[in-house]
C-alpha positions as CSV (number, residue, x, y, z in Angstrom):
1,X,0.0,0.0,0.0
2,X,1.1,3.5,-0.7
3,X,0.2,7.1,0.3
4,X,-1.3,9.7,-2.0
5,X,-0.4,13.3,-1.2
6,X,-0.9,16.8,-2.6
7,X,2.1,18.8,-1.3
8,X,2.2,17.9,2.4
9,X,-1.5,17.0,2.7
10,X,-2.1,13.3,2.9
11,X,-5.1,12.5,0.7
12,X,-5.2,8.7,1.5
13,X,-3.0,6.0,3.0
14,X,-5.2,3.4,1.3
15,X,-3.8,3.7,-2.2
16,X,-4.1,0.4,-4.2
17,X,-2.1,0.1,-7.4
18,X,-3.2,-1.6,-10.6
19,X,-0.1,-1.8,-12.8
20,X,-0.3,-5.0,-14.7
21,X,-2.7,-6.1,-17.4
22,X,-4.9,-8.2,-15.2
23,X,-5.3,-5.7,-12.4
24,X,-5.8,-2.8,-14.8
25,X,-8.6,-4.7,-16.7
26,X,-10.3,-5.7,-13.4
27,X,-10.1,-2.3,-11.8
28,X,-13.1,-2.0,-9.4
29,X,-15.2,-4.6,-11.2
30,X,-16.9,-7.1,-8.9
31,X,-16.8,-4.8,-5.9
32,X,-20.0,-3.7,-4.1
33,X,-18.6,-0.3,-3.0
34,X,-15.4,1.7,-2.5
35,X,-14.5,2.9,1.0
36,X,-14.4,6.7,1.2
37,X,-10.7,6.7,1.9
38,X,-9.5,4.1,-0.6
39,X,-8.1,5.1,-4.0
40,X,-7.2,2.8,-7.0
41,X,-4.3,4.0,-9.1
42,X,-4.4,2.5,-12.6
43,X,-1.2,2.9,-14.5
44,X,-0.7,3.4,-17.3
45,X,-4.3,4.5,-18.1
46,X,-5.8,7.5,-19.9
47,X,-9.5,6.3,-20.3
48,X,-12.0,4.3,-18.3
49,X,-15.4,2.7,-18.5
50,X,-17.8,1.9,-15.7
51,X,-19.7,-0.8,-17.5
52,X,-20.8,-3.6,-15.1
53,X,-19.9,-1.5,-12.0
54,X,-22.3,-1.3,-9.1
55,X,-21.6,2.3,-7.9
56,X,-20.5,5.7,-9.2
57,X,-16.9,7.0,-8.7
58,X,-14.9,10.2,-8.9
59,X,-11.9,10.1,-11.3
60,X,-8.6,11.9,-11.5
61,X,-6.5,11.8,-14.6
62,X,-2.8,12.8,-14.3
63,X,0.1,13.2,-16.6
64,X,3.3,11.0,-16.1
65,X,4.5,13.4,-13.4
66,X,1.2,13.1,-11.5
67,X,0.0,16.6,-12.3
68,X,-3.8,16.6,-12.5
69,X,-5.0,17.2,-16.1
70,X,-8.7,16.3,-15.7
71,X,-11.2,15.4,-13.0
72,X,-14.6,13.8,-13.4
73,X,-17.1,13.7,-10.5
74,X,-19.9,11.2,-10.0
75,X,-19.2,8.9,-13.0
76,X,-22.2,6.5,-12.9
77,X,-22.2,2.9,-14.0
78,X,-22.4,2.3,-17.7
79,X,-20.3,5.2,-18.8
80,X,-17.3,5.5,-21.1
81,X,-14.7,8.2,-20.7
82,X,-12.7,8.6,-23.9
83,X,-8.9,9.0,-23.7
84,X,-7.8,12.1,-21.9
85,X,-5.1,14.0,-23.8
86,X,-1.8,14.1,-21.8
87,X,-3.1,11.6,-19.2
88,X,-0.9,8.7,-18.2
89,X,-2.5,7.7,-14.9
90,X,-6.0,7.3,-13.5
91,X,-7.1,7.5,-9.9
92,X,-10.5,6.1,-9.1
93,X,-12.1,7.3,-5.8
94,X,-15.4,7.2,-4.0
95,X,-17.9,9.9,-4.9
96,X,-17.2,13.0,-2.8
97,X,-13.4,12.4,-2.6
98,X,-12.7,15.2,-5.1
99,X,-14.9,17.7,-3.3
100,X,-13.7,16.7,0.2
101,X,-10.0,17.3,-0.8
102,X,-10.8,20.1,-3.3
103,X,-8.7,18.4,-6.0
104,X,-8.5,20.5,-9.2
105,X,-6.8,20.5,-12.6
106,X,-3.3,21.7,-12.2
107,X,-2.8,20.2,-8.7
108,X,0.5,18.2,-8.2
109,X,0.1,14.8,-6.6
110,X,2.8,12.7,-5.0
111,X,2.9,9.0,-4.1
112,X,5.1,7.6,-1.4
113,X,5.3,4.9,1.2
């Protein structure tokens, strides 16, 4: 497990990483919900779908340096988000995570242990 930060602010210590083809394809599929403090980091990834998911999510797309290039709030099941230009990473979060932490385009994120 890793920690996701913005500057010195810890956004979550419950960062799960999907960095191989199986984990990236699976994502959050098969889960009933996502705890409010858990985040799934899918890398590399610049687009997602929520087909067959059971709950909505907030999504953060970052470039390879983890600078936020796009945010999407309350993405409901059955949606497709086309590739986001300049994005290399995707962070999937519980609905409300973006608002609770006021994450915006241009923010710089950091990952550590």
